[in-house]
C-alpha positions in Angstrom: 0.0 0.0 0.0 1.3 3.5 -0.9 2.3 5.5 2.1 -0.1 8.4 1.4 -3.0 5.9 1.0 -2.0 4.3 4.3 -2.0 7.7 6.1 -5.4 8.6 4.8 -6.8 5.1 5.6 -5.4 5.0 9.1 -6.5 8.6 10.0 -10.0 7.8 8.6 -10.2 4.5 10.5 -9.3 6.2 13.8 -12.1 8.7 13.3 -14.7 6.0 12.7 -18.1 7.1 11.4 -17.2 10.7 11.8 -14.6 10.6 9.1 -11.9 13.1 8.3 -12.2 16.4 6.4 -9.8 17.6 3.8 -8.5 20.1 6.4 -7.9 17.3 9.0 -5.8 15.5 6.4 -3.7 18.6 5.5 -3.2 19.3 9.2 -2.0 15.7 9.9 0.0 15.0 6.7 2.7 17.6 6.2 3.9 18.7 2.8 0.8 17.4 1.0 -0.4 18.6 -2.4 -4.1 18.8 -3.0 -3.9 16.8 -6.2 -2.0 14.0 -4.5 -4.5 13.9 -1.7 -7.5 13.8 -4.0 -6.0 11.1 -6.2 -5.1 8.9 -3.2 -8.6 9.3 -1.7 -10.3 8.5 -5.0 -8.1 5.4 -5.4 -9.2 4.2 -1.9 -12.8 5.0 -2.8 -12.6 3.0 -6.1 -11.2 0.0 -4.2 -14.1 0.3 -1.7 -12.1 1.2 1.4 -13.5 4.7 1.9 -16.5 6.8 0.9 -16.0 10.4 -0.1 -18.7 13.0 0.5 -18.1 16.1 -1.5 -19.1 19.3 0.5 -17.8 21.8 -2.1 -15.8 22.0 -5.3 -12.6 20.9 -3.6 -13.8 20.1 -0.1 -14.7 16.7 1.1 -15.1 14.3 4.1 -13.7 10.8 3.9 -15.4 8.0 5.9 -14.2 4.5 6.4 -16.1 1.5 5.1 -16.2 -2.0 6.7 -13.8 -3.2 4.0 -11.5 -0.3 4.7 -11.6 -0.8 8.5 -10.5 -4.4 8.0 -7.7 -3.4 5.7 -6.5 -0.8 8.2 -6.4 -3.3 11.0 -4.6 -5.8 8.9 -2.1 -3.3 7.6 -1.5 -1.9 11.1 -0.7 -5.5 12.3 1.7 -6.0 9.4 3.5 -2.7 10.0 3.7 -3.3 13.8 5.2 -6.8 13.2 7.8 -5.4 10.8 8.7 -2.6 13.2 9.1 -5.1 16.1 11.3 -7.3 13.9 13.4 -4.4 12.9 13.9 -3.4 16.6 14.9 -6.9 17.5 17.4 -7.1 14.7 18.9 -3.7 15.8 19.1 -5.0 19.4 20.9 -8.1 18.3 23.3 -6.0 16.2 24.4 -4.0 19.2 25.2 -7.0 21.4 22.3 -9.1 22.5 20.0 -6.5 23.9 17.0 -8.5 22.7 16.4 -9.8 26.3 15.4 -6.3 27.4 
């Protein structure tokens, strides 16, 4: 999953039924261009992971779907496992600190 799509999906999943606004996403994801945000959100919508409600010409609210919620949970678990494995390998590299 692309990093921007993951950020949108995870922020949206944390908000639940309330969803996230375009402004919320710009506040949370630094250095974001509107075109990139819209393209990523539309891609997630096309795959059925989110629903976009347009509130103006370039304003919207993104809400998670059941399919998106499951994907967010699965992706989170995979990323957490990869992070834990990376920490363990770094501990081993500095001299057996994996017992800590």
